[in-house]
C-alpha positions as CSV (number, residue, x, y, z in Angstrom):
1,S,103.1,14.2,20.7
2,Q,104.4,16.5,23.4
3,G,107.8,16.8,21.9
4,L,109.6,15.0,24.1
5,S,112.2,12.2,23.7
6,A,112.9,8.8,25.3
7,D,114.8,5.7,24.3
8,T,114.8,2.1,25.9
9,T,118.5,3.0,27.6
10,G,116.8,5.7,29.6
11,G,118.1,8.6,27.4
12,G,116.7,11.6,26.0
13,D,113.8,14.1,27.9
14,V,112.4,11.8,29.9
15,S,113.8,8.6,31.8
16,V,111.6,5.4,32.0
17,V,112.6,3.5,34.9
18,P,110.6,-0.1,35.1
19,Q,109.7,-0.8,38.4
20,A,107.2,-3.1,40.5
21,N,104.1,-0.7,41.5
22,A,104.5,-0.7,45.2
23,D,108.2,0.7,44.4
24,T,106.5,3.6,42.7
25,L,104.7,4.7,45.7
26,T,108.0,5.1,47.6
27,Q,109.8,6.5,44.9
28,F,107.3,9.2,43.9
29,A,106.8,10.3,47.6
30,S,110.3,10.8,48.2
31,G,110.6,12.6,44.9
32,Q,113.0,10.3,43.2
33,I,110.6,10.0,40.1
34,D,108.0,12.6,39.0
35,G,105.2,10.8,37.6
36,A,104.1,7.0,36.8
37,W,101.8,5.0,34.3
38,V,100.4,2.4,37.0
39,P,97.0,0.3,37.4
40,E,94.9,0.3,40.2
41,P,94.9,1.0,43.2
42,F,98.4,2.2,42.8
43,L,97.1,5.3,40.7
44,T,94.4,6.1,43.8
45,R,96.9,5.4,46.4
46,L,99.5,7.7,44.8
47,Q,96.6,10.5,44.4
48,Q,95.5,9.9,48.2
49,E,98.6,9.3,49.9
50,S,101.1,11.8,47.9
51,G,99.1,14.1,46.4
52,A,99.6,13.0,42.6
53,R,97.4,14.6,40.1
54,L,96.0,12.5,36.8
55,L,97.6,14.1,34.0
56,V,96.2,11.2,31.5
57,D,93.5,9.0,32.1
58,E,94.3,6.0,30.0
59,R,90.4,5.6,28.9
60,A,90.5,8.3,26.9
61,L,93.1,7.0,24.6
62,W,90.9,3.5,23.7
63,P,87.8,3.2,21.6
64,D,84.5,3.5,24.0
65,G,87.3,4.0,27.1
66,R,88.1,-0.1,26.9
67,F,91.3,-1.5,27.3
68,V,92.7,-4.6,28.6
69,T,95.1,-4.7,31.4
70,T,94.7,-8.5,32.5
71,H,94.0,-11.5,30.8
72,L,92.8,-15.3,32.3
73,I,95.5,-17.4,30.6
74,V,95.8,-20.8,30.8
75,A,98.7,-23.0,28.9
76,K,97.1,-24.5,25.7
77,K,98.4,-28.2,26.7
78,F,96.3,-27.6,30.3
79,L,93.6,-26.4,28.1
80,D,93.3,-29.5,25.9
81,A,93.9,-31.9,28.9
82,H,91.3,-30.1,31.3
83,P,88.7,-28.2,29.1
84,D,86.2,-28.9,32.2
85,A,88.5,-27.3,34.6
86,V,89.2,-24.2,32.5
87,L,85.0,-23.8,31.9
88,G,84.5,-24.0,35.9
89,L,87.6,-21.4,35.9
90,I,85.7,-19.1,33.3
91,K,82.2,-19.6,35.0
92,G,83.8,-18.6,38.3
93,E,85.2,-15.5,37.3
94,A,81.9,-14.8,35.3
95,D,80.3,-15.1,38.8
96,A,82.6,-13.1,40.3
97,I,82.1,-10.4,37.6
98,T,78.1,-10.6,38.6
99,F,79.0,-10.4,42.1
100,I,81.1,-7.1,41.6
101,T,78.5,-5.6,39.7
102,D,75.3,-6.9,42.1
103,S,77.1,-5.9,45.3
104,P,80.3,-3.4,44.8
105,A,80.5,-3.0,48.4
106,D,80.6,-6.5,49.5
107,A,82.8,-7.2,46.5
108,Q,85.1,-4.5,47.6
109,K,85.1,-5.9,51.1
110,V,86.0,-8.8,49.8
111,T,88.7,-8.0,47.7
112,N,90.2,-5.7,50.6
113,D,90.3,-8.7,53.2
114,G,91.9,-10.8,50.4
115,I,94.5,-8.1,50.2
116,A,95.2,-8.3,53.9
117,K,95.5,-11.6,53.9
118,V,98.3,-11.6,51.1
119,S,100.0,-8.8,52.1
120,G,99.4,-8.7,56.1
121,K,97.7,-5.3,55.9
122,P,94.4,-4.1,53.9
123,L,93.9,-0.9,51.9
124,K,92.2,1.9,53.0
125,D,88.5,1.5,52.1
126,A,88.8,4.8,50.8
127,V,91.6,3.5,48.2
128,V,89.6,0.6,47.5
129,T,86.5,2.7,46.8
130,A,88.2,5.1,44.5
131,A,89.8,2.2,43.0
132,F,87.1,0.3,42.1
133,E,85.4,3.4,40.4
134,N,88.0,3.3,37.6
135,L,87.8,-0.5,37.2
136,T,85.5,-2.4,34.7
137,F,85.3,-6.4,35.1
138,T,84.5,-8.1,31.9
139,L,85.3,-11.4,30.2
140,D,85.8,-9.5,27.1
141,P,89.6,-9.9,26.1
142,I,89.3,-6.3,24.5
143,A,91.6,-8.5,21.8
144,S,92.0,-4.9,19.9
145,S,93.8,-3.2,22.9
146,L,96.3,-6.3,23.3
147,E,97.5,-6.1,19.5
148,K,97.4,-2.3,19.7
149,N,99.7,-2.6,22.6
150,A,102.2,-5.0,20.9
151,Q,102.2,-2.6,18.2
152,D,103.4,0.2,20.3
153,A,105.6,-1.9,21.9
154,Y,107.5,-2.9,18.6
155,D,107.6,0.5,17.5
156,A,109.0,1.7,20.7
157,G,111.9,-1.1,20.5
158,L,110.4,-3.4,23.4
159,L,109.2,-6.2,21.1
160,K,111.0,-7.9,18.2
161,D,107.8,-9.3,16.7
162,T,103.9,-8.9,17.1
163,K,102.8,-11.7,16.0
164,L,99.5,-12.6,18.0
165,D,97.7,-15.0,16.0
166,G,95.9,-17.6,17.7
167,I,96.6,-16.3,21.0
168,Y,92.9,-16.4,22.1
169,D,91.0,-19.7,21.9
170,L,87.5,-17.9,23.3
171,S,85.1,-20.7,22.7
172,L,84.8,-21.8,26.1
173,V,84.6,-17.9,27.1
174,N,81.8,-17.8,24.8
175,K,79.9,-20.7,25.7
176,V,79.7,-18.9,29.2
177,L,78.8,-15.8,27.6
178,S,76.1,-17.5,25.6
179,D,74.7,-19.5,28.7
180,L,74.3,-16.2,30.7
181,G,72.5,-14.7,27.5
182,Q,75.4,-12.2,26.8
183,P,76.6,-11.6,23.4
184,A,80.1,-13.5,22.0
185,V,83.6,-11.8,22.4
186,R,86.0,-11.9,19.7
187,G,90.1,-12.4,19.5
188,L,92.2,-11.1,16.8
C-alpha cells in the first residue's frame, strides 16, 4: 500500500529475509536489517535493547485487534485415540490462562523462570512485563485470522493452496469453555 515492491526471491524495493527471531535481534543491532515483523518478546527486546521503533502495531490491522499467533495442536490420530489426554491438556491451558489473568506478576515470573531453565538465561524483568502488555491469551483460535493469513500467503505466492476445511475440531475446547461458563468459539 506504500508503493514498494517485493517478491519471494528477495527482489524489489524491500528484501524479505526469513530468519529465526533470535537472529533478528543481532541482525538489527548490527545494522544488517532495517526492520522486522516479530512476535513478543522479540518486539520488546528490539525496542529496549536496540532502540527500535514500532511502526505498525499488528493489532490495528485486525478486527477487534485480535489475531492468532500460536495454536495448540494435536494429530487427529492422537485426538481420536486419547481424547481424555487432549481434554486434560486443554483444561491445563485454560487454567494457565486463568492464572495469567488473575496473577499477572506471578505468571510473568513463572514464564521467565521457564525461559531461564530452557535457555540458561532469564530475560530482563522489564522485557517480560512489557511483552505481556502486548499479549492476549485465549482458547479462541481466532479462525478468521488464520484464514486471512493463509489467503495473504497464497496471494504472495508462498502457499499453493489455502484449503483449511476441517482444520479445527473445537468440540473439546468448547466443552472446557462451557464448563467455565464461557461462550463457545468457532472454527472455519
